[in-house]
ZAFIMI-732960 format. One record per atom (N, C-alpha, C): residue number from 1; residue in three letters; x, y, z. Coordinates in steps of 0.02 Angstrom, whole numbers, always signed. Layout:
% residues N
+-----+---------+--------+--------+--------+
| num | residuo |      x |      y |      z |
+-----+---------+--------+--------+--------+
| NUM |     ALA |      X |      Y |      Z |
...
+-----+---------+--------+--------+--------+
//
This chain:
% residues 100
+-----+---------+--------+--------+--------+
| num | residuo |      x |      y |      z |
+-----+---------+--------+--------+--------+
|   1 |     MET |    +42 |    -59 |     +0 |
|   1 |     MET |     +0 |     +0 |     +0 |
|   1 |     MET |    +44 |    +62 |     +0 |
|   2 |     ALA |    +15 |   +117 |    -23 |
|   2 |     ALA |    +53 |   +179 |    -27 |
|   2 |     ALA |     +7 |   +238 |    -10 |
|   3 |     TRP |    +34 |   +288 |    +23 |
|   3 |     TRP |     -4 |   +347 |    +40 |
|   3 |     TRP |    -12 |   +391 |    -22 |
|   4 |     LYS |    -74 |   +414 |    -32 |
|   4 |     LYS |    -90 |   +454 |    -90 |
|   4 |     LYS |   -134 |   +512 |    -70 |
|   5 |     LYS |   -116 |   +573 |    -92 |
|   5 |     LYS |   -159 |   +630 |    -78 |
|   5 |     LYS |   -220 |   +625 |   -122 |
|   6 |     VAL |   -279 |   +631 |    -91 |
|   6 |     VAL |   -341 |   +625 |   -130 |
|   6 |     VAL |   -383 |   +689 |   -129 |
|   7 |     ALA |   -370 |   +734 |    -81 |
|   7 |     ALA |   -412 |   +794 |    -77 |
|   7 |     ALA |   -379 |   +847 |    -34 |
|   8 |     GLU |   -404 |   +907 |    -40 |
|   8 |     GLU |   -384 |   +962 |     +4 |
|   8 |     GLU |   -417 |   +951 |    +72 |
|   9 |     LYS |   -391 |   +981 |   +124 |
|   9 |     LYS |   -417 |   +971 |   +192 |
|   9 |     LYS |   -491 |   +991 |   +199 |
|  10 |     ASP |   -512 |  +1041 |   +162 |
|  10 |     ASP |   -581 |  +1065 |   +169 |
|  10 |     ASP |   -629 |  +1035 |   +117 |
|  11 |     ALA |   -608 |   +982 |    +83 |
|  11 |     ALA |   -648 |   +952 |    +30 |
|  11 |     ALA |   -709 |   +914 |    +55 |
|  12 |     VAL |   -708 |   +893 |   +118 |
|  12 |     VAL |   -763 |   +855 |   +147 |
|  12 |     VAL |   -788 |   +893 |   +208 |
|  13 |     ALA |   -849 |   +919 |   +204 |
|  13 |     ALA |   -877 |   +960 |   +258 |
|  13 |     ALA |   -890 |   +916 |   +320 |
|  14 |     PRO |   -885 |   +946 |   +379 |
|  14 |     PRO |   -901 |   +908 |   +441 |
|  14 |     PRO |   -972 |   +879 |   +438 |
|  15 |     GLY |   -977 |   +815 |   +458 |
|  15 |     GLY |  -1042 |   +782 |   +458 |
|  15 |     GLY |  -1065 |   +757 |   +390 |
|  16 |     LYS |  -1019 |   +759 |   +341 |
|  16 |     LYS |  -1037 |   +739 |   +272 |
|  16 |     LYS |   -986 |   +689 |   +245 |
|  17 |     GLY |  -1004 |   +661 |   +187 |
|  17 |     GLY |   -960 |   +616 |   +151 |
|  17 |     GLY |   -952 |   +640 |    +79 |
|  18 |     ARG |   -900 |   +617 |    +48 |
|  18 |     ARG |   -888 |   +634 |    -22 |
|  18 |     ARG |   -851 |   +576 |    -55 |
|  19 |     GLU |   -868 |   +562 |   -118 |
|  19 |     GLU |   -837 |   +507 |   -154 |
|  19 |     GLU |   -779 |   +532 |   -196 |
|  20 |     PHE |   -725 |   +492 |   -197 |
|  20 |     PHE |   -666 |   +505 |   -238 |
|  20 |     PHE |   -649 |   +441 |   -275 |
|  21 |     VAL |   -622 |   +448 |   -335 |
|  21 |     VAL |   -597 |   +390 |   -372 |
|  21 |     VAL |   -522 |   +390 |   -364 |
|  22 |     VAL |   -497 |   +336 |   -333 |
|  22 |     VAL |   -425 |   +329 |   -319 |
|  22 |     VAL |   -402 |   +264 |   -350 |
|  23 |     ASP |   -356 |   +269 |   -397 |
|  23 |     ASP |   -331 |   +209 |   -432 |
|  23 |     ASP |   -388 |   +166 |   -459 |
|  24 |     GLY |   -440 |   +197 |   -485 |
|  24 |     GLY |   -496 |   +162 |   -514 |
|  24 |     GLY |   -548 |   +137 |   -465 |
|  25 |     LYS |   -537 |   +149 |   -399 |
|  25 |     LYS |   -585 |   +127 |   -348 |
|  25 |     LYS |   -625 |   +186 |   -323 |
|  26 |     ARG |   -690 |   +174 |   -312 |
|  26 |     ARG |   -734 |   +226 |   -284 |
|  26 |     ARG |   -729 |   +220 |   -207 |
|  27 |     ILE |   -703 |   +274 |   -176 |
|  27 |     ILE |   -692 |   +275 |   -104 |
|  27 |     ILE |   -729 |   +334 |    -75 |
|  28 |     ALA |   -766 |   +321 |    -21 |
|  28 |     ALA |   -802 |   +374 |    +15 |
|  28 |     ALA |   -760 |   +396 |    +75 |
|  29 |     ILE |   -752 |   +461 |    +82 |
|  29 |     ILE |   -719 |   +490 |   +141 |
|  29 |     ILE |   -772 |   +527 |   +179 |
|  30 |     PHE |   -777 |   +512 |   +244 |
|  30 |     PHE |   -824 |   +544 |   +288 |
|  30 |     PHE |   -787 |   +586 |   +339 |
|  31 |     ASN |   -813 |   +646 |   +353 |
|  31 |     ASN |   -785 |   +691 |   +403 |
|  31 |     ASN |   -833 |   +689 |   +463 |
|  32 |     GLN |   -824 |   +640 |   +506 |
|  32 |     GLN |   -868 |   +630 |   +563 |
|  32 |     GLN |   -825 |   +612 |   +623 |
|  33 |     ASN |   -811 |   +661 |   +666 |
|  33 |     ASN |   -766 |   +650 |   +723 |
|  33 |     ASN |   -699 |   +623 |   +698 |
|  34 |     GLY |   -670 |   +656 |   +650 |
|  34 |     GLY |   -610 |   +634 |   +616 |
|  34 |     GLY |   -630 |   +610 |   +546 |
|  35 |     PHE |   -580 |   +592 |   +507 |
|  35 |     PHE |   -593 |   +569 |   +439 |
|  35 |     PHE |   -590 |   +493 |   +436 |
|  36 |     HIS |   -637 |   +464 |   +399 |
|  36 |     HIS |   -642 |   +391 |   +391 |
|  36 |     HIS |   -654 |   +377 |   +317 |
|  37 |     ALA |   -624 |   +323 |   +292 |
|  37 |     ALA |   -631 |   +306 |   +221 |
|  37 |     ALA |   -648 |   +232 |   +213 |
|  38 |     LEU |   -692 |   +218 |   +166 |
|  38 |     LEU |   -710 |   +149 |   +149 |
|  38 |     LEU |   -734 |   +147 |    +77 |
|  39 |     ASP |   -738 |    +86 |    +50 |
|  39 |     ASP |   -765 |    +80 |    -18 |
|  39 |     ASP |   -833 |   +113 |    -20 |
|  40 |     SER |   -846 |   +150 |    -73 |
|  40 |     SER |   -906 |   +191 |    -77 |
|  40 |     SER |   -966 |   +152 |   -104 |
|  41 |     VAL |   -956 |    +94 |   -132 |
|  41 |     VAL |  -1009 |    +58 |   -166 |
|  41 |     VAL |  -1046 |    +11 |   -118 |
|  42 |     CYS |  -1110 |    +23 |   -109 |
|  42 |     CYS |  -1152 |    -19 |    -67 |
|  42 |     CYS |  -1155 |    -90 |    -96 |
|  43 |     ALA |  -1153 |   -139 |    -52 |
|  43 |     ALA |  -1154 |   -209 |    -74 |
|  43 |     ALA |  -1222 |   -229 |   -104 |
|  44 |     HIS |  -1273 |   -189 |    -95 |
|  44 |     HIS |  -1340 |   -207 |   -118 |
|  44 |     HIS |  -1348 |   -195 |   -193 |
|  45 |     GLN |  -1345 |   -132 |   -214 |
|  45 |     GLN |  -1355 |   -118 |   -286 |
|  45 |     GLN |  -1307 |    -64 |   -311 |
|  46 |     ASP |  -1247 |    -64 |   -285 |
|  46 |     ASP |  -1193 |    -21 |   -310 |
|  46 |     ASP |  -1205 |    +54 |   -303 |
|  47 |     GLY |  -1249 |    +74 |   -257 |
|  47 |     GLY |  -1259 |   +145 |   -245 |
|  47 |     GLY |  -1201 |   +174 |   -206 |
|  48 |     SER |  -1189 |   +238 |   -215 |
|  48 |     SER |  -1136 |   +272 |   -178 |
|  48 |     SER |  -1159 |   +287 |   -107 |
|  49 |     LEU |  -1116 |   +270 |    -59 |
|  49 |     LEU |  -1130 |   +285 |    +11 |
|  49 |     LEU |  -1114 |   +357 |    +29 |
|  50 |     ALA |  -1071 |   +390 |    -10 |
|  50 |     ALA |  -1046 |   +456 |     +7 |
|  50 |     ALA |  -1101 |   +508 |    +22 |
|  51 |     PRO |  -1156 |   +510 |    -15 |
|  51 |     PRO |  -1207 |   +559 |     +1 |
|  51 |     PRO |  -1257 |   +535 |    +55 |
|  52 |     GLY |  -1243 |   +477 |    +85 |
|  52 |     GLY |  -1288 |   +450 |   +134 |
|  52 |     GLY |  -1292 |   +490 |   +198 |
|  53 |     LYS |  -1346 |   +480 |   +234 |
|  53 |     LYS |  -1357 |   +515 |   +298 |
|  53 |     LYS |  -1315 |   +482 |   +352 |
|  54 |     LEU |  -1279 |   +525 |   +390 |
|  54 |     LEU |  -1238 |   +500 |   +445 |
|  54 |     LEU |  -1275 |   +507 |   +511 |
|  55 |     ASP |  -1268 |   +455 |   +552 |
|  55 |     ASP |  -1293 |   +456 |   +620 |
|  55 |     ASP |  -1238 |   +426 |   +663 |
|  56 |     GLY |  -1197 |   +469 |   +692 |
|  56 |     GLY |  -1138 |   +445 |   +728 |
|  56 |     GLY |  -1090 |   +412 |   +679 |
|  57 |     ASP |  -1072 |   +350 |   +693 |
|  57 |     ASP |  -1025 |   +313 |   +650 |
|  57 |     ASP |  -1060 |   +273 |   +595 |
|  58 |     ILE |  -1125 |   +283 |   +588 |
|  58 |     ILE |  -1165 |   +243 |   +541 |
|  58 |     ILE |  -1187 |   +286 |   +481 |
|  59 |     VAL |  -1175 |   +260 |   +421 |
|  59 |     VAL |  -1200 |   +293 |   +360 |
|  59 |     VAL |  -1256 |   +250 |   +331 |
|  60 |     GLU |  -1308 |   +284 |   +309 |
|  60 |     GLU |  -1365 |   +251 |   +278 |
|  60 |     GLU |  -1361 |   +260 |   +203 |
|  61 |     CYS |  -1361 |   +205 |   +166 |
|  61 |     CYS |  -1361 |   +209 |    +93 |
|  61 |     CYS |  -1424 |   +245 |    +70 |
|  62 |     PRO |  -1417 |   +296 |    +29 |
|  62 |     PRO |  -1475 |   +334 |     +7 |
|  62 |     PRO |  -1522 |   +297 |    -41 |
|  63 |     LEU |  -1501 |   +242 |    -69 |
|  63 |     LEU |  -1544 |   +206 |   -116 |
|  63 |     LEU |  -1595 |   +161 |    -81 |
|  64 |     HIS |  -1571 |   +118 |    -36 |
|  64 |     HIS |  -1616 |    +69 |     -5 |
|  64 |     HIS |  -1606 |    +63 |    +70 |
|  65 |     PHE |  -1572 |   +111 |   +100 |
|  65 |     PHE |  -1568 |   +118 |   +173 |
|  65 |     PHE |  -1530 |    +63 |   +209 |
|  66 |     TRP |  -1480 |    +33 |   +176 |
|  66 |     TRP |  -1435 |    -13 |   +211 |
|  66 |     TRP |  -1388 |    +29 |   +253 |
|  67 |     HIS |  -1364 |     +2 |   +309 |
|  67 |     HIS |  -1324 |    +40 |   +356 |
|  67 |     HIS |  -1255 |     +9 |   +365 |
|  68 |     TYR |  -1204 |    +52 |   +362 |
|  68 |     TYR |  -1134 |    +30 |   +370 |
|  68 |     TYR |  -1099 |    +71 |   +423 |
|  69 |     ASN |  -1054 |    +40 |   +459 |
|  69 |     ASN |  -1011 |    +75 |   +506 |
|  69 |     ASN |   -954 |   +105 |   +466 |
|  70 |     ILE |   -944 |   +171 |   +470 |
|  70 |     ILE |   -893 |   +204 |   +430 |
|  70 |     ILE |   -822 |   +190 |   +455 |
|  71 |     LYS |   -815 |   +166 |   +516 |
|  71 |     LYS |   -749 |   +150 |   +543 |
|  71 |     LYS |   -727 |    +79 |   +526 |
|  72 |     THR |   -775 |    +33 |   +524 |
|  72 |     THR |   -758 |    -38 |   +513 |
|  72 |     THR |   -778 |    -64 |   +445 |
|  73 |     GLY |   -824 |    -29 |   +411 |
|  73 |     GLY |   -850 |    -52 |   +347 |
|  73 |     GLY |   -904 |   -105 |   +353 |
|  74 |     GLU |   -921 |   -126 |   +414 |
|  74 |     GLU |   -968 |   -180 |   +424 |
|  74 |     GLU |  -1040 |   -159 |   +407 |
|  75 |     LEU |  -1074 |   -203 |   +370 |
|  75 |     LEU |  -1146 |   -196 |   +357 |
|  75 |     LEU |  -1183 |   -216 |   +420 |
|  76 |     LEU |  -1229 |   -174 |   +442 |
|  76 |     LEU |  -1262 |   -185 |   +506 |
|  76 |     LEU |  -1330 |   -219 |   +501 |
|  77 |     ASP |  -1355 |   -229 |   +441 |
|  77 |     ASP |  -1420 |   -261 |   +435 |
|  77 |     ASP |  -1421 |   -307 |   +374 |
|  78 |     TYR |  -1470 |   -351 |   +372 |
|  78 |     TYR |  -1486 |   -395 |   +316 |
|  78 |     TYR |  -1440 |   -455 |   +309 |
|  79 |     ILE |  -1375 |   -445 |   +296 |
|  79 |     ILE |  -1330 |   -501 |   +282 |
|  79 |     ILE |  -1271 |   -499 |   +331 |
|  80 |     LYS |  -1263 |   -549 |   +371 |
|  80 |     LYS |  -1207 |   -552 |   +418 |
|  80 |     LYS |  -1142 |   -566 |   +381 |
|  81 |     GLY |  -1088 |   -535 |   +405 |
|  81 |     GLY |  -1022 |   -548 |   +377 |
|  81 |     GLY |  -1002 |   -505 |   +318 |
|  82 |     VAL |  -1046 |   -461 |   +295 |
|  82 |     VAL |  -1028 |   -417 |   +239 |
|  82 |     VAL |   -990 |   -357 |   +267 |
|  83 |     LYS |   -933 |   -343 |   +237 |
|  83 |     LYS |   -890 |   -289 |   +261 |
|  83 |     LYS |   -856 |   -256 |   +201 |
|  84 |     LEU |   -862 |   -190 |   +197 |
|  84 |     LEU |   -828 |   -153 |   +145 |
|  84 |     LEU |   -756 |   -139 |   +167 |
|  85 |     GLN |   -711 |   -132 |   +119 |
|  85 |     GLN |   -641 |   -118 |   +136 |
|  85 |     GLN |   -636 |    -47 |   +164 |
|  86 |     THR |   -597 |    -40 |   +217 |
|  86 |     THR |   -584 |    +26 |   +245 |
|  86 |     THR |   -512 |    +45 |   +230 |
|  87 |     TYR |   -497 |   +110 |   +236 |
|  87 |     TYR |   -430 |   +135 |   +220 |
|  87 |     TYR |   -407 |   +182 |   +276 |
|  88 |     ASN |   -343 |   +178 |   +291 |
|  88 |     ASN |   -314 |   +224 |   +339 |
|  88 |     ASN |   -313 |   +294 |   +309 |
|  89 |     VAL |   -328 |   +344 |   +350 |
|  89 |     VAL |   -331 |   +413 |   +328 |
|  89 |     VAL |   -282 |   +454 |   +370 |
|  90 |     GLU |   -246 |   +498 |   +337 |
|  90 |     GLU |   -201 |   +544 |   +372 |
|  90 |     GLU |   -213 |   +614 |   +344 |
|  91 |     VAL |   -223 |   +662 |   +388 |
|  91 |     VAL |   -232 |   +731 |   +367 |
|  91 |     VAL |   -166 |   +767 |   +380 |
|  92 |     LYS |   -139 |   +796 |   +327 |
|  92 |     LYS |    -78 |   +835 |   +332 |
|  92 |     LYS |    -93 |   +908 |   +315 |
|  93 |     LYS |    -44 |   +950 |   +321 |
|  93 |     LYS |    -54 |  +1021 |   +307 |
|  93 |     LYS |    -81 |  +1033 |   +236 |
|  94 |     ASP |    -59 |   +992 |   +189 |
|  94 |     ASP |    -78 |  +1004 |   +119 |
|  94 |     ASP |   -136 |   +962 |    +95 |
|  95 |     GLY |   -168 |   +921 |   +139 |
|  95 |     GLY |   -226 |   +884 |   +115 |
|  95 |     GLY |   -240 |   +820 |   +152 |
|  96 |     ILE |   -288 |   +782 |   +123 |
|  96 |     ILE |   -310 |   +718 |   +151 |
|  96 |     ILE |   -276 |   +663 |   +110 |
|  97 |     TYR |   -244 |   +616 |   +146 |
|  97 |     TYR |   -208 |   +561 |   +115 |
|  97 |     TYR |   -240 |   +495 |   +134 |
|  98 |     LEU |   -242 |   +447 |    +88 |
|  98 |     LEU |   -265 |   +380 |   +101 |
|  98 |     LEU |   -209 |   +330 |    +89 |
|  99 |     ASP |   -209 |   +277 |   +127 |
|  99 |     ASP |   -162 |   +222 |   +117 |
|  99 |     ASP |   -198 |   +172 |    +73 |
| 100 |     VAL |   -184 |   +175 |     +7 |
| 100 |     VAL |   -219 |   +132 |    -41 |
| 100 |     VAL |   -171 |    +83 |    -74 |
+-----+---------+--------+--------+--------+
//
């Protein structure tokens, strides 16, 4: 894995998420009590999680209301054992970096 700058520090508003394409992968970065990153594609029907509603550490997919933990990537309902890949995030003076 390698650290890659993906955005400026102010690119993701507090309490929101935003999707970025990094090395061909759709990754959602959430600014919720720190920055958290995970695969942006919902396991249900490939909807983006980035615009989903946040409630604490939980994001709700805006298409069909599946819920994921933004820190662990774990799906919290419907299918046990489903987990999206998460990524380490580091915020530096010049931006937001992911370990991809």
